[in-house]
N, C-alpha and C positions, 0 to 999 in steps of 0.2 A: 123314858125316852122311847115310848111306844110309837110315836109319830115319825121317827127318823126314816124308816124304810119307805113309808108313804111319801115323805118329803123328797127323798132321793128319786123315787119313781117318777114323781110329778115334775121334777126339775132335771131329769137326766140329760135331755137334749141340751139344755142350757149349760149344764156343767161340762159337757163334752165340747160344746162350741167355744166356751170361754177358754178351756185348755188349748184347743186348737189354735185359737187366735194368738195365745201366748207362745205357742211352739213355732209359729210362723216367723218370729223375730230371731234372727241369727246372732244371739248374744254370746259370741265367741270371745272370751276374755283373753285368750292367748294371742290373738291377732288384732293389732291396733287398727287395722282397716275396718273393724266392726265396732269401733268405739261408740258411735252414735246409736247403734243397735243395742248395745249393752245399757246405755243410759236410758234409752226408750223402754227397755224391759223393767228397769227400776221404777220408772214412772208408772208403768202398767201395774206393777205389784202394789205400789202405793194406792192406786185407785181401787184395786180389788180389795185391799184390806179395809179401806174406808167403807166401801159398799157392804163388806161382810159384818161390819159392826164395831170396828176399832174406833175409839173415841179420838185418838190422835195418831197420826202417822207422819213421819218425817223422813226425808232422804238425807242421810248423814254423810257428808263428804269425808273422803280419806285421801291419802296420797295416790291411791289408785281409783278403783271403781267404788261407787258409794254403797253404803249399807242402809237398807230400808228397815226402819224401826217403827213398830206399831204397838199400841197397847189398849187393853180394855180392862180398866180397874173398877170393879164393882164394889169392893170393900177392902181397904188397906189391911184389915185384920184377917183377911182370908188368905189361904195359900196362893201361890203364884206359879204358873207354869210358863216357862220360857221356851218358845218354839224356834228352832234354828233350821234354816234351809238355804239353798243357793239358787240364784236365777241365772248364773252363767252356765255355759255348756262347753263340751269338748269340741275341737275342730271336727268336721265331718269326714275328713280324708280317710281313705281314698274314695273319691266320689263315684268312680266307675263301678264300685261294688255294691252301691245302693240300688235297690229295685225301683225306688221312687225318690225324687229330690228330697234331701234331708230336712229342708225347711218349708216343704209343701205337705203337711200331714195328711196321711190317708188312713182309713180304717179298713182292715181286712182280717179274716179269720185265720187262725193258725191251729196247729194240733193241740197246743196247750192253752190256746185262747179261742176256743170255738165260737164264743160270743163276740169276738172281735178284739183287735188291739190297735192302738194308735201308733203308726210308724212315723217317727220323726226324731231328729237329734234333740235330746233333752227330755223325751217323753217319760222315761223312767228316772233318769239322772239329770236334774232332780226336779224339773218343773212339775211333772205329774205328781210326784210324791209330796212336794212342797205344797202344791195347790190343794191337795186333800185337806190340809189343815185350815186353809182359807175357807173352804166350803163347809168344813165341820163347825168352824166358828160362826159362819152364816146361819147354819141350822140352830145352833145353841142360843144365839142372840135373838133370832126370830121367834123362838119358842120359849124364851126366858128360861132356858135350861142350862145356862152357863153357871157352874157352881163355885167358881173361883176366878181369880184374876188371870189374865193371859197377856203375854208379851211375845212379839214376833221380832226376830232378828235375821233378816234375809240378805245374804251378801252376794257380791258379784265377782269374787275371785277365788272360789273354792277350787276350780279346776286348774288354777296356776299357784296354788300353795297357800292361800289365805294370808298373805304377808301382812296386810294392813288390818285384818280382823283382830289380831292380837293387840295391836296398839289401841284399837277402839275399845276392846273388852277391858284392858287395863285402865283406860281413861274414863270408863263409864260403869264402874263396879256398882255404884248405888242405883243407877238407872236400870241395870240389868239384874238386880237382885231377885232371887227366885228360890223356890223350893225344889224344883226338879226341872231338868232340861229335856225336851222332847224333840227327837229327830226322826224323820223318815227319809233316809238316804242309803238304805240297805235292802236286803231282800229276805225272802222266806223260803223254806224247803220246797213247798208246793202249795197249790191252791187248797188241797185237801189235808195238808200237813203244815199248819201254821207254826212258825218259830219266831223267837225274839233273839236278836243279835246281842250277845253278852260280851264279846271280845272283838277288838280290831287290831290289825297289825299296824305298826309304825311304818315310816317311809323315809328313805334317803334317795334323793334324785340328783344325779351328777351328769355333766357332759364332759367327754374327754376329747382331747385334740392331739394327734401325733403329727409332728412335722419332720420332714426329711430334707431333701434339697430346697434351695431358695426359689425354685420355680418348677413347673411341670417339665419333665424330661422325655425325650425320645426313647421309647422302650427298647429299641433296637441298638441305639448308640450307647445307652447307659444301663440297660438291663443286666443284672447279674453283678454290676460293679457298685451300684449305689442302692442304699436301703429304700425299699418300697414301703412307705407308710401304711398303705392298706394291708399289705401282707403282714407287716409287723403288728398292726392293731388287731387283726383277726387272730394271730397267734397269742397275743396278750389276753385277749378276751377269752379265748378257748382255755387258757391256763387257769382261769378263775374258778373252774370246777374240776374235781378229780374224777377218777373212774366210777366212783359211787355217787356222783353229782353232789358231792360235799363241797361247800365253798372253801376256797384255799387261802383266803386272806387271814393272816395271823391275828389271833385275838377275836375274830368275828363271832365265835360261839361262846366266849367266856361268860357272858351274862344271860344266855338264852335259858328261858324258863322251861324245864323239863317236866311235863305232866306225868302224874303217876299212872300206873297200869289201870287203876280203878277209874280215873278221869278219862282215860283213853277208851276204856270199855263203855262208859256212859256215852261218849261221842259216837261210838260205833253203832249205837242203837237207832240213830237217825236213819230213816229209809234212804237207800242209795243203791242204784243199779249201775255197775261198772259198764255193762254192755250198752245201756241207754246213753250213758255219759259219752262213750266212745262213738256211738252212732250219731249223736247230736253234733259232735265236732268233726265227723267224718275222718277219724283216725283209727289206726289198726291196734295201737297199743298206747298206754299211758306212759309217762316218763317223769322221773323225779328222784329225789333223795332216797337212797337205799334204806330199807328198814321202816318205812312209813307208808301208810295208806294214802290214797288220793285225797281223801277229805282232810287227813292230817297234814299233807304236804301244802294244801292251800289255805291252811288256817292257823295251825299252831307251830309251824316251822318257818324260819326265815328263808328268803330266796334272793337271787340275784338274776336280773334279766336284762338283756339288751333290748331297748325299745326302738332304736333306730340306728342305722350305720350308713355312712356315705362318704364319698370321695372320688376323685378322678372323673372319668367321662361316663355319663350314663344316658346320653342322648342316643338318637337313632343312628344305626350304623356303627362303624368302628373308628376309633381314634387311638392310636398306639402311644399311650403316654404312661409315664410313672408319675403319679400325682405327687405334688409337693406336700399335701396335707390329707389326713383322713380323720373322720370324726365318728363318735358314737354317743348315744344317750343311754344311760344305764339307770335302772331303778332297783333298789333293794328294799324288800318288804321285811319288816322287823317284828319281832314278837315282844311281849312285855318284858321290861328290865333292860332291853337293848336301847341305849341312848342314840338317837339318830345323829347327833352331832359328832359323837365319838366314833360311830361306825363310818361316817363320811370321812373323818380324818384317817381312820385305819385304811379305808379304800384308797384315799389319796397317796398315803405313804407307801402302801404296797404297790399300787399301779405304777408309780414313778420308779420304784426300785426294780421292777422287772423289765424296764425298757432298756434295750441295747444302747450303747453310746452313739450309734449311728443316727439316732433320732432324738427329738426333744419332745417332752410330754407335758401337757397342761391339763389339770383337772379343775373344772369349775363346778362347785356346788350350786344347785338351783333352789330346792326347797326340801322340806322334810317335816317329820312330826313323830311323836311318841305313840306307842301302842296303848291300848286301853282295855281294861276288864271291869265290867260292872257286876256287883254282887247280886245273886238271885234271891237274896233274903231282904232286899231293901223294899220300902213302901212302893217306890216307883215301879220296880219290876213286878211286884205282886198285883199292882193296879192294872198294869199292861196285860198280865196274864189273865186276869179276870175279864178284861175287855175282849180279849180273843175268844175266851171260853164262851162269852155271851153271843158273839156274832158268828163264830165258826162252829160252835158246839163241841169243841175239844180243847184240852189243855195245850198250849204251845210248847214246843221243845226249845230249851235254851241252846244257842248255837254260836260258835265263834266264826267270825268272817275273816276271809283273807284280804279284804279290802282295807283301805285306810281313810280315816277322816281325822287328820292331824290335830284339828282344833278341839277335839273332844277332851284330850288330856289337859289342854290349856284351860278349858272351861272349869275343870275340876280344881286346877291349881289356883285360878284367879277368882272364881265365883263360889268355890267350896260347895258345889252341888253335883249330884250324880246325873248322868245322862241315861236316858232310856231310848233304845234304838228300835222303833217300831217300823220296820220295812215291809212293803207289800209287793215288791217286784219279785221276779224269778231270775235264776241264773241265766236262763235262756233268753232274757230280754235284750241281750246284745248291747249293754251299755259300753260306751267308748268305742263301739264298733259300728260298721255299716249296718243299716236296717235295725237300729235301736227301736224298741217298741215297748208299750206298756198296756196290759190287758185292761179292757173297759171294766170287766168284773172286778179286777184288783183296785182299780181307781175308785170305784164306787164302794167296794168293801172297806177300803181305808177311810172314806168319808163316814161310813156307818160306824166303824170301830172306834175311831179317835174320841168321840164324845163320851163313850163309856169309860175310856181311861180317865177323863176329867172326874166323872162321877165316882168311880172306885177310889181314885187317888185322894179326893177329899174325904170320903167316908173312912178310909184307912188312916188318914192323917188325923182325924178327929177321935179315933179310938183311944 
């Protein structure tokens, strides 16, 4: 694959322009107002896969947004790589915190991306990383260097829980049959410290509603005599952690995997500067569960966080009311062995039990998924490691991620194959936040590295 760097250099501007056009489409799956944009993005992905060399590409309808499926089968007897990605993006709110409009991509340099980064919603999560695979296929087919079969499954509902993907996978096991699944929807430690994600946390996402009086009340006439749902909700939320930031839900930690001192020592070898971490976030101190480091808190320990809380009057000026209702959205990141449905039920039972009789509580589960750990002695991991060694010049570090990709455990359950997580983003790329971006160097480095994975995977598979 000696031509790949030359090919990338010659086509750099085109690769960037194609991604920029994709990022201009506001494919927000959580908001039905953007339905046509999400569907248009699926059409754009289909066109890109065909141009890159797929023999067949189809838009597979679901009860939600469609899945784009494409394949290039060069020999049924050869191994098959299944590439998964998603074309939907998170809502861009709050818009006033963006330095440039979220769907008008701009390129500018940053401290960590001196060569420039593309600023736009979806730049890193996951359009930019997904599109690396499309361009890698383009190179391999154009130079007759595709050593095995490849299938693509690109969905439009990852950011809202991938509810319909499970149905699709279960109904299409033969179509999706593969030897390894390849995903780029994670990150790496640094541009000069490559890493491969070997573990993901699971997720339980719920919405809670606390109802007091049957209407908003005058806070002067009723204050102090009637339960205020907002006051009560905040007290209930505060009680979910103790003084050591340990989650107080009974049974929550019963199945938590506790890593050995040896495993924790290996994790601690990854380069990490607490001062740089704090400076990047503009905070004076870190905060979390007692007895664990920052990197352990955000990867191998479960968490509970409020993602949004609202109720009452939040408009300009004052309105003296006791709101009838208060709401919150809460996510729990889970570690391997914690079952998301069991945790959701534990949360529901506990949250309802701690509510005073003066209010009514409703807990609505939204979505979730299991955690996942991939072995570092698998052929897929070894192939990925060799690919990084070739393009980065150093062996990547295995690293557990604090994020969740709920469908990864589903893939192993239904398709009986391991997933390799080759991410090229950085923690500082602000995914899910204002000013999300993806380094141009990272984008092109991904395109360069991915074909080497195919090469080494086939070689190792044939040994």
